[in-house]
C-alpha positions in Angstrom: 153.4 111.1 94.2 157.2 110.9 94.9 158.0 113.3 97.7 161.5 114.0 96.3 160.2 116.1 93.5 161.9 119.5 93.1 158.7 121.7 93.3 160.8 124.9 93.1 161.0 124.2 89.3 157.3 124.4 88.9 155.8 127.6 87.7 152.1 128.5 87.7 150.7 129.1 84.2 150.1 132.7 83.2 148.6 133.0 79.7 149.7 135.8 77.4 148.0 136.5 74.1 150.2 135.8 71.1 150.8 137.9 68.1 151.7 135.0 65.8 148.5 133.4 64.4 150.0 129.9 64.7 150.5 130.4 68.4 147.2 131.9 69.3 144.8 130.0 71.7 147.4 127.4 72.5 148.0 127.4 76.3 151.3 125.5 76.0 152.7 128.4 74.0 150.8 131.2 75.8 152.3 130.1 79.1 155.9 130.4 77.8 158.0 133.6 78.4 157.7 136.2 75.7 159.7 135.9 72.5 162.9 137.8 73.1 164.5 140.5 70.8 168.3 140.1 70.3 168.9 142.9 72.9 166.6 141.2 75.5 168.3 137.8 74.8 171.7 139.4 75.3 170.6 140.7 78.7 169.0 137.4 79.8 172.0 135.3 78.7 174.7 137.5 80.2 176.1 136.5 83.6 178.8 138.5 85.4 179.5 136.9 88.8 180.0 139.3 91.7 183.4 140.8 92.1 185.0 143.4 94.4 188.5 144.7 93.7 189.2 144.6 97.4 189.3 140.8 97.1 192.8 141.3 95.6 194.0 142.3 99.0 192.9 139.1 100.7 195.5 136.5 101.8 196.8 134.2 99.2 195.0 131.1 100.4 191.7 132.9 100.3 192.2 134.3 96.8 192.7 130.8 95.5 189.1 130.1 96.5 187.8 133.2 94.6 189.4 132.5 91.2 187.2 129.5 90.3 184.2 131.9 90.3 185.3 132.9 86.9 183.8 129.7 85.6 180.4 131.3 86.1 181.2 134.1 83.8 179.1 134.2 80.5 179.5 136.8 77.8 177.0 136.3 74.9 178.3 136.7 71.4 176.5 136.5 68.0 176.4 132.7 67.8 174.7 132.5 71.2 172.0 135.0 70.1 171.5 132.9 66.9 171.2 129.7 69.0 168.7 131.4 71.3 166.4 132.4 68.4 166.6 129.0 66.8 165.7 127.2 70.0 162.8 129.6 70.6 161.4 128.7 67.1 162.1 125.0 67.7 160.2 125.0 70.9 157.2 127.0 69.9 156.6 125.4 66.5 156.8 122.0 68.1 153.8 122.9 70.2 151.7 124.1 67.2 150.3 120.7 66.5 149.8 119.9 70.3 147.0 122.0 71.6 145.3 120.6 74.6 142.2 122.7 73.9 141.6 120.8 70.6 139.8 117.4 70.4 142.6 116.0 68.2 145.1 116.4 71.1 143.0 114.1 73.4 142.5 111.5 70.7 146.3 111.4 70.1 146.8 111.2 73.9 144.6 108.1 74.0 146.3 106.6 71.0 143.3 106.6 68.8 144.7 109.1 66.4 148.1 110.3 65.3 148.8 114.0 65.2 150.4 115.7 62.3 153.7 116.7 63.9 155.1 120.2 63.5 158.1 119.3 65.5 161.6 119.5 64.0 165.2 118.8 64.9 168.4 120.7 64.9 172.0 119.8 65.7 174.8 121.8 67.3 178.3 120.6 66.6 181.5 122.2 67.6 185.0 121.9 68.9 185.3 120.7 72.5 185.6 123.6 74.8 183.9 126.1 72.5 181.0 126.5 75.0 178.1 124.5 73.5 176.8 123.0 76.7 177.2 126.2 78.7 175.4 128.2 76.0 172.4 125.8 75.8 172.1 125.7 79.6 172.0 129.5 79.7 169.3 129.5 77.1 167.3 126.8 78.9 167.5 128.8 82.1 165.4 131.5 80.4 162.4 129.1 80.4 160.6 127.6 83.3 161.2 123.8 83.3 157.7 122.8 84.5 154.5 124.8 84.1 151.4 123.9 86.1 148.1 124.3 84.2 145.1 124.1 86.5 141.5 123.3 85.7 140.2 122.6 83.1 143.5 121.4 81.6 144.9 119.8 84.8 148.4 119.1 83.3 152.0 119.5 84.1 153.8 120.9 81.1 157.6 120.0 81.0 159.0 122.7 78.8 162.4 121.1 78.3 164.4 118.1 79.4 168.2 117.8 79.0 169.8 114.4 78.9 173.3 113.2 78.3 173.8 110.5 75.7 175.0 107.4 77.7 178.7 106.5 77.4 177.8 103.2 75.9 175.2 104.6 73.6 172.6 102.4 75.2 169.0 103.3 74.5 167.9 101.5 77.7 170.3 103.7 79.7 168.8 106.8 78.0 165.2 105.6 78.9 166.1 105.0 82.5 167.7 108.5 82.8 164.5 109.9 81.2 162.3 108.2 83.8 164.5 109.3 86.6 164.7 113.0 85.5 160.9 113.1 85.1 160.4 111.7 88.6 162.7 114.3 90.0 160.8 117.1 88.3 157.2 115.9 88.9 157.3 113.6 91.9 156.1 110.6 89.8 157.3 107.0 90.1 158.0 106.3 86.4 161.4 104.8 87.1 160.0 102.3 89.5 157.1 101.4 87.2 158.8 101.2 83.9 162.6 100.9 84.6 162.7 97.4 86.0 164.5 94.5 84.3 161.3 92.9 83.3 160.5 95.8 81.0 162.1 95.4 77.5 163.7 98.2 75.7 160.9 98.5 73.2 158.4 98.7 76.1 160.5 101.4 77.7 160.7 103.4 74.5 156.9 103.2 74.1 156.4 104.4 77.7 158.8 107.2 77.2 156.8 108.4 74.2 153.6 108.2 76.2 155.0 110.2 79.1 156.4 112.8 76.6 152.9 113.2 75.2 151.2 113.3 78.6 153.4 116.0 80.0 153.7 118.0 76.8 157.5 118.0 76.7 158.5 121.1 74.6 162.0 119.9 73.6 164.4 117.2 74.5 168.1 118.2 74.4 170.6 115.3 74.1 174.2 116.3 74.8 177.4 114.4 74.2 175.9 112.6 71.2 179.5 111.6 70.0 179.2 108.8 72.5 177.2 106.9 69.9 180.5 106.3 68.1 181.4 103.8 70.8 178.3 101.7 70.4 178.0 98.1 69.2 175.2 96.0 67.8 173.6 98.9 65.8 172.9 100.8 69.0 173.7 104.0 67.2 171.1 103.3 64.6 168.5 102.3 67.2 169.1 105.5 69.1 168.8 107.8 66.1 165.6 105.9 64.9 164.2 106.6 68.4 164.9 110.3 68.0 163.1 110.3 64.6 160.1 108.6 66.2 160.0 111.2 69.0 159.9 114.0 66.4 157.7 112.5 63.8 155.2 110.5 65.8 155.2 111.9 69.3 155.7 115.5 68.1 158.6 116.4 70.4 161.4 118.5 69.0 165.0 117.2 69.6 168.2 119.2 69.8 171.4 117.1 69.5 174.7 118.4 70.7 178.1 116.9 70.1 181.7 117.4 69.2 182.9 117.4 65.6 183.4 113.6 65.9 179.6 113.2 65.9 179.4 114.8 62.4 179.3 111.5 60.6 176.6 110.0 62.8 174.4 113.0 62.7 174.6 113.5 58.9 173.9 109.9 58.1 171.4 108.7 60.7 169.6 111.9 61.5 169.0 113.2 58.0 165.6 111.6 57.8 164.4 113.7 60.8 165.0 117.0 59.0 161.9 119.0 58.6 161.1 122.4 57.0 161.2 124.6 60.1 164.4 126.3 59.0 166.4 125.5 62.1 169.1 123.6 60.3 172.5 122.7 61.7 174.9 124.8 63.6 178.7 124.2 63.5 180.7 126.2 66.1 184.3 126.6 65.4 186.8 128.8 67.2 186.1 132.5 67.5 187.8 134.7 65.0 189.9 137.6 66.3 187.2 140.1 65.8 184.7 142.2 67.8 183.2 139.2 69.4 186.5 138.1 70.8 187.5 141.6 72.0 184.1 141.9 73.7 184.6 138.6 75.5 188.2 139.3 76.7 187.4 142.9 77.8 184.5 141.7 79.9 186.5 138.8 81.3 189.5 141.1 82.2 187.6 142.8 85.0 188.0 139.7 87.1 191.5 140.0 88.5 192.5 138.7 92.0 196.1 139.8 91.7 197.6 142.7 93.7 199.2 144.4 90.7 196.1 144.9 88.5 197.2 144.4 84.9 195.7 146.5 82.1 194.6 144.6 78.9 197.1 145.5 76.2 196.9 144.5 72.5 199.9 142.2 73.2 198.2 140.3 76.0 195.0 140.1 74.0 196.9 138.7 71.0 198.8 136.2 73.2 195.6 134.9 74.7 194.2 134.4 71.3 197.4 132.7 70.0 197.5 130.3 73.0 193.8 129.5 72.9 193.2 129.7 69.2 189.8 131.3 69.9 188.5 128.4 72.0 186.6 130.2 74.7 187.0 127.6 77.4 190.8 127.5 77.0 191.0 131.3 77.0 189.1 131.6 80.3 191.2 128.9 81.8 194.4 130.5 80.7 193.3 133.8 82.2 192.5 132.1 85.5 195.6 129.9 85.6 197.9 132.9 84.8 196.5 134.6 87.9 197.2 131.4 89.9 200.8 131.4 88.6 201.2 135.2 89.4 200.1 134.6 93.0 202.2 131.5 93.3 205.4 133.2 92.1 204.8 136.4 94.0 204.8 138.5 90.7 201.2 139.5 91.3 200.6 140.5 87.7 199.7 138.9 84.3 202.3 139.0 81.5 202.4 137.6 78.0 205.3 135.4 79.2 203.3 134.0 82.1 200.4 133.2 79.7 202.7 131.3 77.4 204.3 129.5 80.2 201.0 128.4 81.7 199.8 127.2 78.3 203.0 125.2 77.9 203.0 123.7 81.4 199.4 123.2 82.3 197.5 122.7 79.0 199.7 120.0 77.6 196.8 117.8 76.6 195.3 120.3 74.2 198.5 121.4 72.5 198.0 118.9 69.6 194.5 120.3 69.0 195.8 123.9 69.2 198.7 123.1 66.8 196.2 121.6 64.3 194.2 124.8 64.5 197.2 127.0 64.1 198.3 125.0 61.1 194.8 125.1 59.6 194.6 121.3 59.5 190.9 121.2 60.5 190.5 117.7 59.1 192.8 116.4 61.9 190.7 118.1 64.6 188.2 115.2 64.9 190.9 113.0 66.6 191.3 115.7 69.3 187.7 116.6 69.6 187.2 115.1 73.1 190.4 116.6 74.6 189.4 119.1 77.3 191.6 121.5 79.2 192.3 120.7 82.9 189.9 121.8 85.5 190.7 125.3 87.0 189.9 124.2 90.6 192.0 121.1 90.4 194.9 123.2 89.1 194.5 125.8 91.8 194.2 123.2 94.6 197.5 121.7 93.3 199.2 125.1 93.1 197.7 126.2 96.4 199.1 123.1 98.2 202.5 123.9 96.8 202.3 127.6 97.8 200.9 126.7 101.3 203.6 124.1 101.9 206.3 126.6 100.8 204.8 129.3 103.0 204.5 126.9 105.9 208.1 125.8 105.7 209.2 129.4 105.4 207.1 130.4 108.4 208.5 127.5 110.5 212.0 128.6 109.5 211.3 132.1 110.6 209.8 131.0 113.9 212.8 128.7 114.6 215.2 131.6 113.8 213.2 133.9 116.1 213.3 131.3 118.9 217.1 130.9 118.4 217.5 134.6 118.5 215.4 134.9 121.7 217.3 132.0 123.2 220.6 133.7 122.4 219.5 137.0 123.8 218.2 135.3 127.0 221.4 133.2 127.4 223.6 136.2 126.7 222.0 138.2 129.5 222.1 135.3 131.9 225.8 134.4 131.2 227.0 138.0 131.3 225.1 138.7 134.6 226.6 135.6 136.2 230.2 136.4 135.1 229.9 140.0 136.5 228.5 138.6 139.7 231.6 136.4 140.0 233.7 139.6 140.0 234.8 139.4 136.3 235.3 142.7 134.5 232.3 143.7 132.4 234.2 144.0 129.2 235.9 140.6 129.7 232.4 139.1 130.6 231.0 140.5 127.4 233.8 139.1 125.2 233.7 135.7 126.8 229.9 135.5 126.5 229.9 136.5 122.8 232.6 134.0 122.0 230.8 131.2 123.9 227.4 131.8 122.1 229.2 131.9 118.7 231.1 128.7 119.2 228.6 126.7 121.2 225.2 128.1 119.9 223.3 124.8 120.2 224.5 123.9 123.8 222.4 124.1 126.9 222.8 126.8 129.5 225.0 124.9 132.0 227.5 124.0 129.2 227.5 127.6 128.0 228.2 128.9 131.5 231.1 126.6 132.0 232.7 127.5 128.7 232.1 131.3 129.3 233.9 131.1 132.7 236.8 129.3 131.1 237.1 131.9 128.4 236.8 134.7 131.0 239.5 133.2 133.1 241.9 133.0 130.1 241.1 136.6 129.3 241.6 137.6 132.9 245.1 136.0 133.3 247.8 138.7 133.8 250.6 138.7 131.2 253.6 137.2 132.9 257.1 137.1 131.4 258.3 133.5 131.4 261.7 132.0 130.8 262.6 130.1 127.7 262.3 126.9 129.8 258.7 127.8 130.9 257.8 128.7 127.3 258.9 125.3 126.2 256.9 123.7 129.1 253.7 125.6 128.1 254.1 124.8 124.5 254.5 121.1 125.4 251.3 121.2 127.5 249.4 122.9 124.7 250.6 120.3 122.1 249.8 117.4 124.4 246.3 118.9 124.9 245.8 118.9 121.2 246.8 115.3 120.9 244.5 114.3 123.8 241.6 116.4 122.2 241.6 118.4 125.4 241.1 122.2 125.7 244.1 124.3 126.4 242.3 125.6 129.4 241.8 122.2 131.0 245.5 121.2 130.3 246.9 124.4 131.8 244.5 124.1 134.7 245.7 120.5 135.4 249.3 121.7 135.2 248.6 124.3 137.9 249.0 127.3 135.7 245.3 128.3 136.0 243.1 128.6 139.1 239.3 128.3 138.5 236.7 130.4 140.4 234.5 127.3 140.0 236.4 125.8 142.9 235.2 128.6 145.1 231.7 129.5 143.8 228.6 127.5 143.0 226.4 128.9 140.2 
């Protein structure tokens, strides 16, 4: 046994008597959870992630980490309940012909006899972002994935297995993924035994069918089936024929999920697998602006991480619908991204204008698809079927980095300004004290200091001291009447100082008109 098996997925079988005659005395069905009513299914499928309004008071950078939690939100609507009931029927009716308590089952397991399959298929198609994958994963979570049946059955029942159709549509890639997933579930070594290069595709397909029989796989879900459109060498036909074999010969129901692009493939190649169980096809288009939509948005609206909590108005509701066209994934992302924008800009509230701006700026890729929906050109939607909105977390990381950078720069500016202010206060006190200590009048010392700090704010303290003393000396000089001749001499000295790029103080000092205390004191 492979020790890497995830044994937490294994549930001990508990058998419950069945009301439906077809299901009675079949341990594979008796060990399943009970059939759910629509009300019970609603409760099981709903998921409202934890939320505390106090989180809106957290710092900006922390709130950005909380917003992606909205991705976990799941509000069931009517189409989800319909899908749950169809899958329930698909799973149980597929087990009717596979009862390990009957002799025919063991003969079929040994290959000596084919069983009359009761398995059927169904397809789920819809626009990208409508929530197909999320919905089926919520439904699958209702069921245990592996059930252990002890003696006398001694088998491990795999209730469901979900695989993604390979990008190249390769049947070999699908088989390898199947072996790998089974090993992870059961601790087996199927991948090592059957997945090597020496095994042909036909051999792998045979082994896959045997393993599906042995472990009583209830249903196989194949997602992203539109990848078959990219295949070559009839790979699409080979893959679909294999699914038909699984259903008709092995007896395993198959659910295929894809975008609207897969419609042609599914209708042409999968038609022969249709059986009379009544599951049929499901096509999910955008939600209409009705009770389902209002229920979804009202439940979603509780999750606000902004400081100015915004009530849900008819205008905002309508704007969300207009900008998402009823595509659930886009609506949820718009709601989350609008909050990110509100935090980034400091508005801290959601407005219709903000929703429209976010749709314009951050959902550019899906605008052609949304325009086709608005215009009612559904035939053109297939070309946009694989366009998906951007990832919320990637967007928020981008926005957060901008906000953090802006905040960091602003903070640095504030710190620098504060340091300058503190520096100015400290220098002012030092210079004024020094001037007063030199015997300069306090008022003159204050005026000289303020002028010095203002004109030489980036200079060091010794330079500031020297300039302050010079200003103080000028301010301290007595007003002396001079003759016209002296006036002309002083004017000439000042003009010459200007030409020499020299201060008036220095020029007058050199001419002997000013005596400096610096010659008598050392500071």
